MILUM-243032 format. One record per residue (C-alpha): x, y, z. Coordinates in steps of 0.25 Angstrom, whole numbers, plus 5000, padded with zeros to 4 digits. Layout:
N
XYZ
...
END
This chain:
284
544953445473
544053415460
544353545453
545753615453
546753675443
548253685449
549153775437
550453865435
550553985425
551954025418
552054145412
553454155403
553754285396
555054325386
555154455379
554254395368
553454275374
552454245383
552054105389
551254035399
551053905402
549953855411
550153715417
548953655425
548153535430
546553555432
545653465439
544253455439
543153355441
543153335427
544453335423
545753325426
546953375418
548153465417
548553565406
549753665402
549353775394
550453875387
549854035383
550754125375
550354245366
549954165355
549054065364
548653955371
548953805371
548453705382
548853565385
548053465393
548453355401
548053225410
548153255423
549053155426
550153215418
550053335429
551153325441
551453445449
552453485462
551853605468
553053615477
554053625467
553153675457
553553585447
552153535437
552253425424
551153405416
551453315405
552853335400
552553485404
553353535418
553053655425
553953705436
554653815442
555853795435
555153805421
554353725411
554353635401
553153605390
552853515379
551453525375
550553505362
549053595362
548553525351
549553535337
550453635345
551753595352
552253665367
553553645372
554353735380
555553745391
555453865402
556653885412
555953985426
557054055433
556854155445
555554135450
554954275456
553954225468
553154275474
553354305490
552154215494
551054135489
550254255480
548954195485
549354245500
548454195512
547454155499
548254025498
547653965512
546153985506
545653845502
544853825490
545153935483
544653935467
546053975462
547453985469
548454055462
550154045464
551254125458
552554055457
553254165451
553154295447
554354295436
555354205433
556454185423
556054095411
556954045399
556153925388
555453915377
554253875372
553853835359
552353825355
552253755341
553453795333
553453935342
554753955351
554354035363
555654085368
555754115384
557054165387
557354245400
555854255400
554854295414
553954205419
552854185429
552154075436
550854045443
549853955448
548553935449
547653825457
546353805462
544953765455
544553885446
545254005440
544454135445
543154185438
543654315438
545354365438
546454435431
547754385433
549054445427
550554425424
551554515419
553154525420
553754665421
555354715419
555254745436
554254625438
553054565438
551654545440
550554445442
549254485447
547854425448
546354455453
545354355455
543754335459
544154235470
543054145478
543054105491
541754025498
540954085490
541154225490
542554295480
543354395481
544154465471
545654435474
546954475469
548354435471
549654485462
551254515464
551954625458
553554595457
553954735456
555654755456
555754645464
554654665474
553354585476
552054675476
550854575481
549454605478
548454515485
547054525491
547754445502
548654585504
547454675502
547254705487
546154735480
545654695469
544954845462
544854795448
544854655439
544454675425
544654585413
546154635410
546254735423
546554695437
546854815449
547154775461
547554865474
548254845485
548854925498
549155045490
549754975477
548854965464
549154865454
548454885440
548454785429
547654795415
547754725404
548054795392
547754675378
546954555380
547354445372
547254335378
547354185378
546254085383
546853985394
546253855402
545853905416
545353815427
543753815431
543353705441
544653625439
544453635424
545053695414
544053735406
543953895407
544553985397
545154125403
546254235395
547454245396
548454345392
549854285392
550654415385
549754545385
549754685387
549454735402
549654845411
550354855426
550254975437
550454965453
550355085461
550555095473
549855235482
549655285467
551155255462
551355195450
552355055455
552355005440
551455035428
551854925417
551054885404
551654755396
551354665385
551754545393
550654535404
549954415405
548454425410
547254335411
545954365418
544554315418
543054365423
542254265422
540854265426
540254155434
END
């Protein structure tokens, strides 16, 4: 394949700090390279590597980029972006995995623009990260891990993830092009009080609203509403035809609200200042 990207997304959050790390490989007609992006509430850093420094074992979930190592057991970071040195060690324990592939039957559709994976809805994180002289402690913190692969990120999409005392949520909706046509699809999981509530197009879910900072989904009597209440985003690099030239906006730790009802009865309603939110409304 001439155009391709493959990457993982790790989000780690303690009581006081939030960090996201994105290791990825990207291949286009013009360039073959890999990179590691680091995002905190204070800024973003991107370090690019030549393609020969990329190694991966998908079955064991182990990725190496230069000296940096990423896996289901943890992360080791040793990066330098300009004058900023980034060093970190994280240990992961107790992955809460989805019951089955988040893509459902869509995983069998060939040549999709973007495929999504959720490896852990929530897990325990211990470790620390140094960015320059500032240390971010991650003791008894919470973690999340997902992945994306394909050619490009969707032109129009909304994505969010957050932890709660009683569980967690990840929800996304996007315009999906297939064979010259397109539709608005959604995938998501609410893990609430030990139970998995899955929302997906292949289960009959319908997106009733998808705008900047808002996403409403209905499915079999359930209605899930997500709203971004305070937009303080940083620009990240994202794939476009295999090139990491696109800029998208991500709120790694922001104010948002989540609510779920069943046949009009409230299941839960939460407001948090520790949500992750990302959206893009690109027009061709």
